[in-house]
C-alpha positions as CSV (number, residue, x, y, z in Angstrom):
1,M,-38.2,-80.3,172.9
2,K,-35.6,-83.1,173.2
3,I,-34.3,-85.0,170.2
4,K,-32.6,-88.5,170.3
5,V,-30.5,-89.4,167.2
6,R,-29.3,-92.8,166.3
7,G,-27.7,-94.4,163.2
8,I,-25.0,-93.8,160.7
9,Y,-25.9,-90.1,160.3
10,S,-26.1,-89.4,164.0
11,T,-22.9,-87.4,164.4
12,A,-23.6,-85.0,161.5
13,V,-27.4,-84.6,162.3
14,T,-26.7,-84.1,166.0
15,K,-24.1,-81.4,165.2
16,L,-26.4,-79.7,162.6
17,L,-29.3,-79.6,165.1
18,L,-27.2,-78.4,168.0
19,D,-25.8,-75.5,165.9
20,A,-29.5,-74.7,165.1
21,G,-30.3,-74.4,168.8
22,M,-32.1,-77.7,169.2
23,D,-31.7,-79.9,172.4
24,I,-30.2,-83.4,172.0
25,T,-30.7,-86.1,174.6
26,Q,-29.4,-89.6,175.3
27,P,-26.5,-89.3,172.8
28,T,-24.0,-92.2,172.3
29,E,-20.8,-92.2,174.4
30,A,-18.8,-90.9,171.5
31,L,-21.0,-87.9,171.0
32,K,-21.2,-87.2,174.7
33,N,-17.5,-86.7,174.7
34,A,-17.1,-85.0,171.3
35,M,-19.9,-82.4,171.8
36,N,-20.2,-82.3,175.6
37,I,-23.8,-83.4,175.8
38,N,-25.0,-84.7,179.2
39,D,-28.8,-84.7,178.9
40,E,-30.3,-88.1,179.6
41,S,-34.0,-87.1,179.8
42,E,-36.7,-88.8,177.7
43,P,-36.8,-87.6,174.1
44,D,-39.8,-86.0,172.5
45,I,-38.6,-86.8,169.0
46,M,-36.7,-89.7,167.5
47,I,-34.4,-89.7,164.5
48,E,-33.3,-93.1,163.1
49,D,-32.0,-94.7,159.9
50,V,-34.5,-96.0,157.3
51,E,-33.9,-99.7,156.5
52,T,-31.9,-99.0,153.4
53,K,-29.7,-96.4,155.1
54,E,-30.5,-93.9,152.4
55,G,-31.8,-91.5,154.9
56,V,-33.7,-91.2,158.2
57,Y,-37.2,-91.1,159.6
58,I,-38.2,-88.6,162.1
59,Y,-41.2,-89.0,164.4
60,G,-42.6,-88.0,167.8
61,D,-44.2,-84.9,169.3
62,S,-44.3,-82.2,166.6
63,P,-41.1,-83.1,164.7
64,G,-41.7,-80.3,162.1
65,D,-39.2,-77.9,163.8
66,A,-36.4,-80.4,163.6
67,V,-37.2,-81.1,159.9
68,E,-37.1,-77.4,159.1
69,K,-33.6,-77.1,160.5
70,L,-32.4,-80.0,158.3
71,K,-34.1,-78.5,155.2
72,Q,-32.1,-75.3,155.7
73,K,-28.8,-77.1,155.2
74,L,-29.8,-80.0,152.9
75,K,-31.3,-78.5,149.8
76,N,-31.1,-81.5,147.5
77,S,-32.8,-84.1,149.8
78,I,-36.4,-85.1,150.0
79,F,-38.5,-84.6,153.1
80,S,-41.6,-86.7,152.7
81,R,-44.3,-86.3,155.3
82,E,-46.5,-89.3,156.2
83,D,-49.6,-88.6,158.3
84,I,-50.0,-92.0,159.8
85,G,-53.4,-92.5,161.2
86,R,-55.0,-89.3,159.9
87,I,-58.8,-89.7,159.8
88,Y,-60.8,-88.2,156.9
89,C,-64.3,-87.6,155.9
90,G,-63.8,-88.8,152.3
91,V,-66.1,-88.8,149.4
92,I,-66.3,-91.8,147.1
93,K,-65.1,-90.9,143.6
94,E,-65.2,-94.2,141.7
95,A,-64.4,-97.9,141.8
96,D,-61.4,-99.2,140.0
97,Q,-62.3,-102.8,139.0
98,K,-58.8,-103.5,137.6
99,S,-57.1,-102.9,140.9
100,K,-60.1,-103.9,143.1
101,S,-60.0,-100.6,144.9
102,I,-62.1,-97.5,145.5
103,I,-60.8,-94.0,144.8
104,I,-61.7,-91.6,147.6
105,S,-61.5,-87.8,147.3
106,L,-59.7,-86.2,150.3
107,P,-59.0,-82.6,151.4
108,E,-56.5,-80.4,149.5
109,N,-57.4,-82.1,146.2
110,E,-55.7,-85.3,147.3
111,E,-57.0,-88.8,146.5
112,G,-56.7,-92.0,148.5
113,V,-57.2,-95.7,147.7
114,L,-59.4,-98.1,149.7
115,D,-59.2,-101.9,149.1
116,M,-62.6,-103.2,148.2
117,K,-62.1,-106.0,150.6
118,S,-62.4,-103.6,153.6
119,F,-65.6,-102.0,152.2
120,W,-69.1,-103.2,152.9
121,G,-72.0,-102.1,150.9
122,Y,-72.7,-100.4,147.5
123,V,-70.0,-98.2,146.0
124,K,-72.0,-95.0,145.4
125,P,-70.0,-92.1,143.9
126,G,-70.6,-88.9,145.8
127,S,-71.4,-90.5,149.2
128,K,-69.2,-89.8,152.1
129,I,-67.1,-92.4,154.0
130,L,-65.0,-92.4,157.2
131,V,-61.5,-93.6,156.4
132,Q,-58.0,-93.5,157.9
133,S,-54.6,-93.2,156.3
134,K,-52.2,-96.2,156.6
135,G,-49.4,-94.4,154.8
136,T,-48.5,-94.0,151.1
137,Y,-47.6,-96.3,148.3
138,D,-46.6,-95.3,144.7
139,G,-47.5,-91.7,145.7
140,K,-51.1,-92.6,146.7
141,I,-52.6,-92.4,150.2
142,M,-53.6,-95.9,151.3
143,L,-56.8,-96.0,153.3
144,S,-58.6,-98.2,155.8
145,T,-62.0,-98.3,157.4
146,Q,-60.6,-99.9,160.6
147,L,-59.8,-96.8,162.6
148,R,-57.1,-96.3,165.2
149,L,-56.6,-93.5,167.7
150,F,-53.1,-92.9,169.2
151,G,-52.4,-92.0,172.8
152,E,-49.0,-91.8,174.6
153,H,-49.3,-95.3,176.2
154,V,-52.2,-96.9,174.3
155,I,-53.7,-97.2,170.9
156,I,-57.5,-98.0,170.5
157,I,-58.6,-100.0,167.5
158,K,-62.1,-100.1,166.0
159,N,-63.5,-103.7,166.1
160,G,-60.1,-104.8,167.6
161,F,-59.1,-106.8,170.6
162,T,-57.1,-106.0,173.8
163,K,-53.5,-106.9,173.3
164,M,-49.9,-106.0,174.4
165,S,-46.9,-104.7,172.4
166,R,-44.0,-107.2,172.3
167,G,-42.0,-105.2,174.9
168,I,-44.5,-105.9,177.7
169,H,-43.2,-109.1,179.4
170,S,-44.2,-108.8,183.0
171,H,-47.2,-111.0,183.9
172,E,-48.2,-108.6,186.7
173,G,-48.1,-105.6,184.3
174,R,-50.0,-107.5,181.6
175,D,-52.7,-108.5,184.1
176,K,-53.0,-104.9,185.3
177,L,-53.5,-103.6,181.7
178,Y,-56.1,-106.2,180.8
179,E,-58.1,-105.3,183.9
180,I,-58.0,-101.6,183.1
181,A,-59.3,-102.2,179.6
182,K,-62.0,-104.5,181.0
183,S,-63.2,-102.0,183.6
184,L,-64.1,-99.3,181.0
185,D,-67.0,-99.3,178.6
186,L,-65.0,-99.3,175.3
187,K,-67.9,-100.6,173.3
188,D,-66.5,-102.1,170.0
189,W,-63.0,-100.7,170.4
190,G,-60.0,-102.9,171.2
191,V,-56.9,-101.7,173.1
192,L,-53.2,-102.0,172.1
193,W,-51.0,-101.2,175.1
194,V,-47.7,-99.6,174.2
195,Q,-44.4,-100.6,175.9
196,G,-44.0,-98.6,179.1
197,A,-47.7,-98.5,179.9
198,E,-47.2,-101.3,182.5
199,N,-45.1,-98.9,184.5
200,M,-47.7,-96.1,184.6
201,D,-50.2,-95.5,187.4
202,E,-53.7,-96.8,186.8
203,P,-55.5,-93.4,187.0
204,V,-53.2,-92.0,184.3
205,L,-54.0,-94.9,182.0
206,K,-57.7,-94.7,182.6
207,D,-57.7,-90.9,181.9
208,E,-55.8,-91.5,178.7
209,L,-58.4,-94.2,177.6
210,T,-61.3,-91.9,178.5
211,S,-59.7,-89.0,176.6
212,L,-59.4,-91.2,173.5
213,M,-63.0,-92.4,173.7
214,K,-64.0,-88.8,174.0
215,K,-62.0,-88.0,170.9
216,E,-63.7,-90.9,169.1
217,K,-67.1,-89.3,169.9
218,E,-65.9,-85.9,168.5
219,I,-64.7,-87.5,165.3
220,A,-68.1,-89.3,164.9
221,E,-70.0,-86.0,165.4
222,K,-67.7,-84.2,162.9
223,F,-68.3,-86.9,160.3
224,E,-72.1,-86.7,160.7
225,A,-71.8,-82.9,160.1
226,C,-69.4,-83.0,157.1
227,S,-70.6,-82.9,153.5
228,E,-67.3,-82.6,151.7
229,P,-63.7,-83.9,152.1
230,D,-62.3,-82.9,155.5
231,T,-59.6,-83.9,158.0
232,L,-61.2,-85.1,161.3
233,Y,-58.1,-86.3,163.2
234,S,-54.4,-85.5,162.6
235,G,-52.9,-88.8,163.6
236,V,-49.1,-89.3,164.0
237,E,-46.8,-87.0,162.0
238,K,-43.8,-88.8,160.6
239,Y,-41.1,-87.7,158.1
240,F,-39.0,-89.8,155.8
241,V,-35.8,-87.9,154.8
242,M,-34.0,-89.3,151.8
243,F,-30.5,-87.8,151.5
244,S,-29.1,-87.1,148.0
245,K,-25.6,-87.9,147.1
246,D,-24.7,-84.2,147.2
247,D,-26.2,-83.8,150.7
248,K,-24.3,-86.8,152.0
249,E,-21.2,-84.7,151.2
250,V,-22.7,-81.8,153.1
251,L,-23.2,-84.1,156.1
252,D,-19.6,-85.3,155.7
253,N,-18.3,-81.8,156.1
254,I,-20.5,-81.2,159.1
255,R,-19.2,-84.4,160.7
256,K,-15.6,-83.4,159.9
257,S,-16.0,-80.4,162.3
258,V,-16.6,-82.8,165.1
259,M,-14.3,-85.8,164.4
260,P,-12.0,-87.3,161.7
261,T,-14.1,-87.9,158.6
262,I,-12.9,-89.3,155.2
263,P,-14.5,-88.1,151.9
264,K,-17.7,-90.1,151.1
265,H,-18.1,-91.2,154.7
266,H,-21.9,-91.3,154.6
267,T,-22.0,-92.8,151.1
268,L,-19.7,-95.6,152.2
269,K,-21.5,-96.2,155.5
270,S,-24.9,-96.3,153.8
271,A,-23.6,-98.9,151.5
272,G,-22.5,-101.2,154.4
273,Y,-18.8,-100.4,154.3
274,T,-18.7,-99.5,158.0
275,I,-15.6,-101.5,159.0
276,L,-13.6,-100.0,156.1
277,T,-14.7,-96.5,156.9
278,D,-14.0,-96.8,160.6
279,F,-10.6,-98.2,160.0
280,A,-9.7,-95.4,157.5
281,E,-10.8,-92.8,160.0
282,N,-8.7,-94.3,162.7
283,I,-5.5,-93.8,160.7
284,I,-6.5,-90.5,159.0
285,D,-4.1,-88.5,161.1
286,N,-1.1,-90.3,159.6
287,N,-2.3,-90.1,156.0
288,A,-3.3,-87.4,153.6
289,E,-7.1,-87.3,153.3
290,N,-7.1,-87.4,149.5
291,D,-4.6,-90.2,149.3
292,L,-6.6,-92.3,151.8
293,S,-9.8,-91.7,149.8
294,K,-8.0,-92.7,146.6
295,K,-6.8,-95.9,148.2
296,I,-10.3,-96.8,149.4
297,S,-11.7,-96.4,145.8
298,E,-8.9,-98.5,144.4
299,T,-9.5,-101.2,147.0
300,L,-13.3,-101.3,146.2
301,L,-12.6,-101.5,142.5
302,R,-10.7,-104.8,143.0
303,Y,-14.0,-106.4,143.8
304,G,-16.1,-105.0,140.9
305,P,-18.0,-104.2,139.0
306,L,-17.3,-107.4,137.0
307,K,-18.9,-108.1,133.6
308,G,-21.0,-111.3,133.4
309,K,-21.4,-111.5,137.2
310,M,-24.5,-111.1,139.4
311,Y,-25.3,-107.5,140.2
312,R,-28.1,-106.0,142.4
313,L,-30.1,-102.8,142.1
314,S,-31.6,-101.6,145.3
315,F,-34.5,-99.1,145.0
316,T,-35.8,-96.9,147.9
317,R,-39.1,-95.2,147.6
318,L,-39.9,-91.8,149.3
319,N,-41.7,-93.5,152.2
320,G,-38.6,-95.6,153.1
321,T,-39.9,-98.9,151.6
322,S,-37.7,-100.7,149.1
323,Y,-37.4,-103.4,146.5
324,K,-34.5,-105.1,144.8
325,V,-33.7,-106.3,141.2
326,D,-31.0,-108.9,140.6
327,G,-29.4,-109.2,137.2
328,I,-26.2,-109.7,135.3
329,L,-23.8,-106.8,134.7
330,Q,-23.4,-106.4,131.0
331,D,-21.2,-103.4,130.8
332,F,-19.8,-100.4,132.7
333,T,-17.8,-97.2,132.1
334,M,-15.0,-95.6,134.1
335,D,-13.8,-92.0,134.5
336,D,-10.9,-90.9,136.7
337,G,-11.0,-94.0,138.8
338,E,-14.8,-94.0,139.4
339,V,-17.6,-96.1,137.8
340,K,-19.8,-93.7,135.9
341,S,-22.4,-96.0,134.4
342,I,-23.6,-99.6,134.4
343,T,-25.8,-101.7,132.2
344,V,-27.6,-104.6,134.0
345,S,-29.9,-107.2,132.4
346,S,-32.6,-108.9,134.5
347,R,-34.8,-111.8,133.5
348,S,-38.1,-112.7,135.2
349,S,-41.5,-114.2,134.3
350,W,-42.4,-110.8,132.8
351,G,-39.5,-111.1,130.3
352,E,-36.0,-109.5,130.1
353,K,-35.3,-105.9,131.1
354,T,-32.1,-103.9,130.7
355,Y,-31.3,-101.2,133.2
356,I,-29.0,-98.4,132.2
357,I,-27.8,-96.3,135.2
358,D,-25.7,-93.2,135.0
359,A,-24.2,-91.9,138.2
360,D,-24.5,-88.2,137.1
361,R,-28.1,-88.3,136.0
362,D,-31.3,-88.0,137.9
363,H,-33.0,-90.8,136.0
364,I,-32.4,-94.4,135.0
365,T,-33.4,-96.1,131.7
366,I,-35.2,-99.4,131.5
367,K,-35.5,-101.2,128.2
368,R,-37.8,-104.1,127.4
369,G,-38.1,-105.3,123.8
370,E,-39.0,-102.4,121.7
371,S,-40.3,-100.3,124.5
372,E,-38.3,-98.0,126.8
373,E,-39.0,-96.1,130.0
374,K,-37.1,-93.6,132.0
375,V,-37.6,-93.4,135.8
376,L,-37.0,-90.1,137.7
377,T,-34.5,-90.7,140.6
378,L,-31.9,-88.9,142.7
379,K,-28.4,-89.4,141.3
380,P,-27.7,-93.2,141.8
381,E,-24.7,-94.5,143.9
382,I,-22.7,-97.3,142.2
383,F,-20.7,-99.8,144.2
384,P,-18.8,-103.0,143.2
385,K,-21.7,-105.4,143.5
386,F,-24.8,-103.2,143.8
387,A,-26.2,-99.8,143.0
388,K,-28.6,-97.7,145.2
389,V,-31.3,-95.7,143.7
390,T,-34.0,-93.4,145.3
391,T,-37.0,-93.3,143.1
392,F,-39.9,-90.9,142.8
393,D,-42.2,-93.4,140.9
394,I,-42.4,-90.9,138.0
395,T,-42.0,-92.5,134.6
396,A,-41.7,-91.4,131.0
397,K,-42.7,-94.3,128.7
398,I,-41.5,-94.3,125.1
399,E,-43.5,-96.5,122.7
400,N,-43.9,-96.3,118.9
401,G,-42.1,-93.0,118.8
402,S,-44.3,-91.2,121.3
403,V,-43.8,-90.3,125.0
404,S,-46.3,-90.5,127.9
405,V,-45.3,-89.3,131.4
406,L,-46.9,-91.0,134.4
407,N,-47.3,-89.0,137.7
408,E,-45.5,-85.9,136.2
409,E,-47.5,-83.7,138.6
410,R,-45.8,-85.3,141.6
411,V,-42.8,-83.0,141.5
412,S,-44.9,-79.9,141.8
413,K,-46.9,-81.6,144.6
414,L,-43.7,-82.4,146.5
415,M,-42.7,-78.7,146.2
416,N,-46.1,-77.4,147.3
417,K,-46.0,-79.7,150.4
418,G,-42.5,-78.6,151.3
419,A,-41.0,-82.0,150.6
420,I,-38.3,-80.6,148.2
421,S,-36.6,-77.3,147.8
422,S,-37.2,-74.9,144.9
423,E,-33.6,-75.8,143.8
424,L,-34.3,-79.5,143.6
425,E,-37.7,-78.9,142.0
426,G,-36.0,-77.0,139.2
427,R,-33.4,-79.7,138.7
428,L,-36.0,-82.5,138.6
429,K,-38.2,-80.6,136.1
430,E,-35.2,-80.1,133.8
431,E,-34.6,-83.8,134.1
432,L,-38.2,-84.5,133.2
433,V,-37.8,-82.4,130.0
434,E,-34.8,-84.6,129.0
435,M,-36.7,-87.8,129.9
436,S,-39.6,-86.7,127.6
437,K,-37.4,-86.5,124.5
438,V,-37.7,-89.4,122.1
């Protein structure tokens, strides 16, 4: 099993996996020299940064082994598994008219959400339905009735059209792929050719398409036979790994065993301070490490936080998606040369909200009028003009002197799925107790 690693965590993750006995392929030039890696074969697994740089996503052929190696070292991070394309025999539970969606019962006591727009017919609770996972949102599995089956070079799509991925540019290659799809009886299935398919031999591609159509028939037969929630097709296994502030320091120490690394290397890089970090590490041999780190902190503090100025809050969900809130910095506190807390006010059509963020707590507080809510997070990271927060979408709302906790069971579910360690589960549950106090 060969793993290709890219992004700001590549040195530390590569070293961690090599030490755990995993094979690394196609490393960067710097890593080739630093760790004597010469393999250039095709990877089975890819590891890349998520968009917000708060972690990585891992995908490919059975990435679970690589994920387990990371879990052993990174006890305070979140390893959220997404079964993209998993097909279920679901059972309709109820219709939610408010959100215009249908709640579907799935295996292992899970529930999914299907948009009513993609459902034809009468919503009858207790009846079975063939659905496919599109990923998760707000802790819920989002479903579709338009099925997709994944091959190595091709994806077939129910009621779709034959089309090419953006990377297929050759007219000759495109013509060949169109002809292959046309030559087979695909019924009401469309074909999406994946980049690289144009370079494969025609018999290989036809065999792959035939195999997928056979799989489709097997799924249809299983669906006819099922009478309760069941998994009919595994889909593509993908992991989103969100690194905690503590584990970024663990990765710093791993990286330090390979090449010069300043304290908070990964925290600074994930915040976009790449040039500053690279410059500091180029001169680290001539400067004491702690002195250099102190000078970097002093330099950053010259640029903020500044009261009365625009400040951005960047939130990352467990599936790598994100959203941002812009506001005005009202206040902040300092301790030993570091920003420890900030207060930001944001105004929108929904009214004014005040966000209180403490760098040492696993939750943030949001106030609006007389109401208050506390949102469970990993410890935030605070920078001159923005703060970064990884959120669990678990909220304690305080109104009229009483507290209601939304999605409290999600911490236990994450533990049961192996997404968090027992250590992190304990820490988060202690935080939930504090959040629930009036």
